[in-house]
N, C-alpha and C positions, 0 to 999 in steps of 0.2 A: 505493499498501501505506501502511495504518495505521501508522504509525510506533512506534506502542506494544504494536503485536501481535507482534513476535518477543519482546518483554521478557516482556509475557503468558505467553505459551506454554513460554519456556522457562524461567519458575521459577511455584514451586505454594506454598501457605499465606501465611504471613506476610511471607516476603520477596519473593511475590508481590504481594499486596499496597501494598510500601513501593517495588515499583520500579513499579507502575500508578499510584501518587502522583506520583513522578518524573518518570512521562511525562505528565503532565495540569500539573505544573508548568511543565517546559518547552514543552510547547505552549501555554500561558498567557505564559511570555514573548517566547514565537517570537509572538503576537499581537500581544503591548505592541509589537515590533520594527517589526511593520507599519506601527501607526498611530506610532511616533515617526518614522518614515523620511518621513515626509508633512511634520514639521518640521525635522530637520536639515540646516545644511549639504550643500551636497555632499560636500568635503573629511573633511567630520567624517562622514557615513556611510560614505564609502567606508574610513576608520582603522578603525568600530566593526564595521562589516560583516569584514573581517578578520580581527580578535580577538574576536569572536562564532563563528567558526566553526570557530576553534580550540578556544574551549571548547566546541563542543558534539563536536567529534571526542573529546574526552577522555572528557565524559559517557556518549555514544552510542556502546556495543559494537560496533556493528552494521555490515554495507560491501554499500554496493549494485553490483550489474553490472548494465549494461541492454545488453541485446542489439535492435538496430534493424529495421525489416522490410526497409527501401532502404540500401542501403552506395552511394557513389559518387556519379563525376558523372554516371552514365550509369543511376543509378537503377535498379538489378539487384539484385532480389530475394536479401535475404545468406544463404547456407548454411548460417549457421550459428541465424537464425532459421528456417529449414522445419526444422533436425533438430529444436531444441527444443520445436515446435509439435507433432512428430510423437512425441517422446518424453512429452511433460505428456499428453496422450492416453488414457494408463489412467489415471492421477492424477484426468483431467477428470471420467468418466465416473464416479470413485468420493467425488468430492470436491465438487466444483462445481455451484452451483445454478442458471448459465445455459449454453449450451453451443452449439454452433454445428456444424449437421453435413454434409456431402458425400457424396455419389456416388460413387465409383473403381472399378477394373476394368469397365468397359464395363456399369455401372450396378448391380452385382450387389452391391455392397461399399456397407458405412456406415462414413463413419468421424467421429467426433465427437474437437471440438477447445474449448478454452477462449473464452469468450463474451471482451467487452472487459471490462475492468477488475473482473475474478476473480480470487479466491485459490486454490491451492490449496500443497500442503505434500509436503516428499519427504527421506526416509531415506536417508544412504550410511556403510556403517558404522557406523550406530548413530549417525550424528550428524545433525540436522533441519534443512533448509535453508525456505526460505520464494521460490514462485513470483509474479508478477500480471502480471497483460496489462492494454497498453492500448494509448489511440487518442491522439496528437498530430496538432497542425497546422503544415501550413508553405506556406510562400508560394509559388505557382509560379509564373515568368516566362512573359508571354506569345513563345509562338510561333506560326508559320504554324500549327499544326492546333489550338492551346488560346489562349483568352483570358486574359490576365490572372485570377491567382484564388487558392484554399485548397487545397489535398490532404489528408486524411487519410492514415498509415501508421502498420499498429502495433508495438508493442515487447514484449519480456518482460523482465522486472529482478529481477533474483536477491538476494534476501536471506542473509545468513548472519551470523556471531560473528567480529569477527576474528581469534579464538584459532585458527579451522578456513581462513586465506589461504589453508595450501601446501595442506590438503585438497581445496581447492576448484579453483584454479588450479592442480593436476596430476592425479590419477585421477579426481574428481569431471567437471570438464569434458568430460575424455575420454571416458567411459564415457556421459555425457547425446552428447554430438555421436554415438558410435561406436549406442549401440543406434537411435537417432532414424533415422539415412540407412539403419540396416536396413529399422527401419520402415516407412522413405517407398518406399525396395525395393519391398518387398514388396506396400504401396496402390496402386502408380503404376497406369497406360495404360498398358501397352507398345505401340511404335510401329516401324513400318514406312517407313522413310527412301530416298528416293529422290533424286540430285543433277543440277540443272543447271549446268554449270559450275564454280560456287564456291560457292554455297549446296544445304542440304538442304529439302525439301517432304517430309510423313508424310501420315501414315492411320494407324486406329488399326489393331493386329497379333491377329485376328481366325484365323489358319487353327491347323486341330483337330488339327494331324498329332501325332504323339508313336511312340516308341520301343515301344509296345507293337504297334502296328501297321502299322511297317514293315515292309514283307518282305524280309528278310535272312537272314543264318545267326545263330540266338541266343546262338552264341558270341561270330563276330565283333561283333555287336549287343552283349554285354553288355561286351565289348574295348572298345567304345568311350564308351557312359557308365563306364562306369570312367577312361576318361585322364578323361572330361571332368570330371567329378565330382572328381577328383585337379587337376585344372589350377584348377578354383574356390576349392577350400580350401588353396593352396598359394602365398599371396601373401608368405609369411615365406621359404619357400624362395626366390622370385625376386630378393628383396629380398638374400637373403644371399650367390646363385651372380652376383651382379651381372647380371641378366639383367632386361629389361624386359617384365611381367607379360603375356603374350600369347603365342598358340599356333596353331600353323597350318595349316590343315587343306588335302586334294591331294583331291578328288573327281572320279575319272574314271570311264569305260567310256561304254557304248552306251547311245545317247537312250530314255525313257524308264526306266532303271532305276534314278530315284529318287533322280537326287542333289539336288532342289532339297527334294524333301518330307523328306528328312534332315537339311537346313538349317534347315527347321519344326520339326523335332523336335527337336533341341540349341537353339533359342531354347528352346523349353515346357520341355526340361529342367533349365537354366538359372537360366527366365526373363529372357533376356536380349533389346534393343531387337535390329534391324536395320536394319544400311546396307548397301541394297544401290548401290555406285558399279558406275554407268555411263562408263565411260574412252573412249568416242569422244564424249562431253558432257564433258570435263571441257579445258579450254581449251591449258595447258601443266601444267609440272612444279607451277611457285608455286601454280596453282591444289589441284593435287592435296594441295598441303602443308596449304593452308588447310581444304581437307574433315577431313584427319586433325588435326587440332585440333578441328573442331568435334562430331566425334563422344563421346560419350560412355562410361565408363565399364562393363561389364556389357554388354557389347555385340558383334554379332558385321557384320563389316564382310565383304561379301560381294561378288566379282567373277565372274558366271558367264558359262562361255565363255569364257576368258580365253584361248585360241587365236582368236579370231574378235576381242573386241575389238579390238588396233591390230596394228601392225607390227612386234612388240618380240623377237620371235627373230632368235639371230646367223644362224642356218641361214638364215635369209627375206633375211634383209639381204644377205648374200654373193650369194644368186639373182639379189635386186633390181639389185648393182652389174656384173653380169655379163652379164644385162640388156641398159641400159645399154648397155656399150659394143659388145655384141652389135649392134644396131641404131644406135645412133649419134647416138642422141637423149636424150643425159645433160639437158643442158639445159631441152632443152621437158616432160621428164619431173618434173622437179625443179619447175619449172611449175606443174604437174598436181599436182603433190603437195599443193601446198600448196592444195588447193581438194579438198572432199569431190563427188561430185553431182551435188550439189545448189547447188554453186556458194556454200557456204560454206567458213569456212575449217578446215581439218582439225587435228584435235588432235595437237599437240607432246608431246605424255609420249611422254618415252623409256623405255629399259629401265631405266638406271640412273636416272633419275628415280623409277619404281616402284621397283626394291628399298630405294631410301632410306624408300619407303614405308612396304616391310613391316618391314625391321632394322637399318634408320641411325638417326641422331638424332632424327627426328622421330618414330621409333615409340618412343619413350618417352613422347612428350606422352601423358597417361592411363594407366590398368588396369585388368586382367582384360579385354583383347579377344579374340575369335579372328579370325585374317583364314582366309577359304575361300574358295578359287579348286575350280570345276565346267571340265570339260575334257571330250569327246568324244573328243579324239585327245591324252594326252599324248605321242609320242614328236614335237608338233610345239613342243613347249613349249624353252625354252632350259632347259639343265639348271643353269644358275646361279640360275633363279628357281625351281626347285623341290627347291633342294638341302636336305638335315634343316640346322635352326637357322630357314631361310623358312619351306616348307611343311614340320613339324614328324611327321607322319603323311599316309601316302597312304590313300588308302582307295579300293578296288577296287568298283565295285559292278558285279555283271554280270549274268547274263541268269539267268531263273526257277527254280533247283532245287525238288528237294520238301518241302526243307525251310521255302523262301521258299515254296510254293504252299500250305503249309498257314495260314498265314499268315494271306491275304488268301480262301482259306476260310473262316477265323473270320471274320472281316473283314465280310466279304460274304456272305455261306451261313451263319452261326452252327454251323457243324460242324468237329466234330473227326475224324471220322472216316465213309468210306460205300466200299460196295465197290467202287466206281472209282476210289480215291485206289490202288492198286496202280498199272493200269495206266496213272494217269497221271503216275507217278512215274516209269516206265521210259521212257514218251516223252518227259515233260522231259530226261529224261540223255542222249535220242539226237538232241533238237533244241535248236534256242536260239531262243526265246520269251522278251521282255525281261515284269516283273511288269504294265507298262500292257497290253498284251495280253494276258494272264492276266487282272487284273482287269476288263477290256472285253467276256469271254466269262461273266464271274462276275454281273457287273451283271444285274438282271434288268430285262427289257425292256418287262416288260407287269405286271398286276397277277396274272394267271394264272400267270404262272412261275414254278416253283419249283424246287427245287434240282435234281432230275432231270435237268430242262433245262437249265440252266448247266452240269453237269459233262457233259455230252452234248458241247456245242455246243463247250464245250473240247478235247473228246476228237477231236472232227472237226478242229477247226484245229490238233489235233499232230498228226494223221494225215496232213494235205494236205500240211503244213510239211517232216514227218518223207519224204514221196512224193517234195517238190519236191527238198527236198535231195539225197536217191537219184540223181534224176533228173541233177542238177547233177555230180555227182561221176562215173555214167557218161560224163558230157561231156567233162570234165575225162580222163577216161583214154582216152577217142577220138581227142582230140587230142592228147594223149603219143604213143599210138601210132604214130599218121601221121607225126608230127614226128621221131619215129623213125626209121622207113620214111625218109623225105624225105633225113634224114643219111646212112643205110647207103644208097643210092643215090647221094648226088653223091659219097662218098668211095670208093664201087667204081671197078675197074679202065675197065668199060665207060666210066664215068663222063668220066676224065678222055680 
């Protein structure tokens, strides 16, 4: 940034000309000093440098802060630099003459930022400030991957009058970082993560599910939407009550009722990433904690079919102990338990480790996260795992009823009503068919399929299910009658 630019901008008229002249004088003095440095002895040069800098601090009333792109020994990109880059994108589009463009959100949106060595101004509470971008070289040491050489990294430099020090170091920089992080969050490409022991890999998350197309009762759906939105906006509330900013959801119900689809709808509603945690691939509790630390804020951590993931419940542990005593093979079974069927070491994640992952000390690492468990058999889960405070909201996803069917009919057939709807509604209340089964009949099987064909196919399936249900109930009644007769005979005097 040119040294005299802030002085020119901050003043006008005769005063501006005077300060511009002063800036020229200072620049001339600096040039002369650069020439003299070639001839002065080192001791005298250090002495003159020390006092010349003090003099310039009195003459030049502006302060500069530099935000480097890379910080620390690991050369990780600075969060502050990234936030500033996003914050300045709006100013860059209106002021800068040279811009950099990039595609985000699956190449659907264009984001621009300042090119190197560009300058823009900003205003906050009536105070004017100046931002400049630049590049600097740094020496890279030789390693096993790279030869010795020079790297370039970017930086942003903020210039402001020293009278505004408190404003800049307080409200202004907080405003810049907050706004920049929000813009970066909105522009980012969301990801779906999966784990391999202690590290995550990811793909782009592109699932199209949303609550509008989710087949369930509208009132229950709206209740979940309101709960999610309230959670995402309540950072101050969670800080005030002393709880980590997270919320647990337990989704349970028969297979095919839309548990995975609801998770995708949650992510699309809140614009969150998804971490699909496979517990059987986690070596031990330490690896589980490491995975938790690596997750980001504004994300959903999912464990699907948790009742099948690991032997975590107290009931199953007791049953295993009884079986060991009964068979007299405790030592052999313990050895076999150390390995899975493929001969690899089995996971040693414990119920205690998982509970600490959910709401222990480690759960406070990061914020604004949902933890979602799914299961087909809620009765198999340990009560300690799903109590309130861990799984805060229990959502039952059941069989398809008429309200859910109307959503599916709108999605698949683009109809709101039909003469067959009344008959279908009665049948859906009499038999248990999952939304996945209903959707399969509404799916066109060929180009010639129409609404009538799909609805008649569904009616036929429902009537078959109703017939099978009635036959099953009749068979059950016959068994009960036969059992009752046998008990009467065995208890009669003749039987004795």
